[in-house]
C-alpha positions in Angstrom: 0.0 0.0 0.0 1.1 3.6 -0.5 2.1 5.7 2.4 -1.0 7.9 1.8 -3.2 4.8 2.0 -1.4 3.5 5.1 -2.2 6.7 6.9 -5.9 6.4 6.0 -5.9 2.8 7.2 -4.5 3.9 10.6 -7.0 6.7 10.9 -9.9 4.4 10.1 -8.5 1.7 12.4 -8.6 -0.9 9.7 -7.0 -4.2 10.6 -4.3 -5.7 8.4 -6.2 -8.9 8.1 -9.1 -6.9 6.4 -6.6 -5.7 3.8 -5.3 -9.2 3.3 -8.9 -10.5 2.9 -9.6 -7.8 0.3 -6.5 -8.8 -1.7 -7.5 -12.4 -1.6 -11.0 -11.6 -2.8 -9.6 -9.4 -5.6 -7.3 -12.3 -6.7 -10.4 -14.6 -6.7 -12.2 -12.1 -9.0 -14.5 -10.7 -6.3 -14.5 -6.9 -6.6 -17.0 -4.1 -7.0 -15.7 -2.5 -10.2 -12.9 -2.8 -12.8 -12.3 0.8 -13.5 -9.8 0.1 -16.4 -6.1 0.7 -16.5 -5.5 -1.9 -13.8 -7.6 0.0 -11.3 -10.2 -1.8 -9.2 -12.7 -0.7 -6.6 -13.1 -3.0 -3.6 -15.2 -2.7 -0.5 -13.5 -3.1 2.9 -15.1 -3.6 6.3 -14.6 -1.1 9.1 -14.5 -2.6 12.6 -18.0 -3.1 13.9 -19.7 -2.5 10.5 -20.6 -4.4 7.4 -18.8 -4.0 4.1 -21.8 -2.2 2.5 -21.7 0.7 4.9 -17.9 0.9 5.5 -15.2 1.9 3.1 -14.1 1.7 -0.5 -10.5 1.1 -1.6 -8.9 1.8 -4.9 -6.3 -0.9 -5.8 -3.8 -1.0 -8.6 -3.8 -4.6 -9.6 -2.1 -6.7 -12.3 -2.8 -10.4 -12.0 0.2 -12.6 -11.1 2.3 -9.5 -10.6 1.3 -7.1 -7.8 -1.5 -5.3 -6.0 -1.1 -1.9 -4.4 -3.7 -0.1 -2.3 -3.6 3.5 -3.5 -6.7 5.2 -2.1 -9.5 4.7 0.4 -12.6 6.5 1.4 -15.6 6.0 3.7 -18.9 5.5 1.9 -20.5 8.2 4.0 -17.8 10.7 2.9 -18.4 10.4 -0.8 -20.2 8.0 -3.1 -17.5 7.5 -5.7 -14.3 8.9 -7.1 -14.3 11.6 -9.7 -13.2 11.3 -13.3 -10.2 13.5 -12.5 -9.2 11.2 -9.6 -9.6 8.1 -11.9 -7.4 9.7 -14.5 -4.7 10.3 -11.8 -5.1 6.8 -10.4 -4.6 5.3 -13.9 -1.4 7.4 -14.3 -0.2 6.3 -10.9 -0.9 2.7 -11.8 1.3 2.9 -14.9 4.2 4.1 -12.7 3.6 1.5 -10.0 3.3 -1.4 -12.4 6.5 -0.2 -14.1 8.6 -0.4 -11.0 11.2 -3.1 -10.8 11.5 -5.5 -7.9 14.5 -3.4 -6.8 12.5 -0.2 -7.0 9.8 -1.7 -4.8 12.4 -2.9 -2.3 13.8 0.7 -2.0 10.3 2.1 -1.7 9.5 -0.4 1.1 12.8 0.5 2.9 12.1 4.2 2.6 8.5 3.9 3.8 6.9 5.0 0.5 5.2 1.6 0.2 4.0 -0.6 3.1 3.7 -4.4 2.5 0.5 -6.2 3.2 0.9 -10.0 3.4 -1.8 -12.5 2.6 
């Protein structure tokens, strides 16, 4: 996950196992929307709430390669992302999917990315 997303997760008190569950479901083809450009929308459960009334995540995902949480929002804050946000997420996806394994290691070491294990 990106550093920005990690801060949102901490603020929302989302457990790491919820993130791992969301990734496993995404890998199984269970997601709310394929937004194109390797961008997917996936519901995530907030503690004490169901998925439908909790949060939404935006994930950069390329099957058999990598998945990176890039954005999150509570359903009660906004209903969806804007076209401008989607365009930015698609550009970010191109960058993230273009990173080498070494680039990702450096980003993890520097805290720009945070690993979520299944």
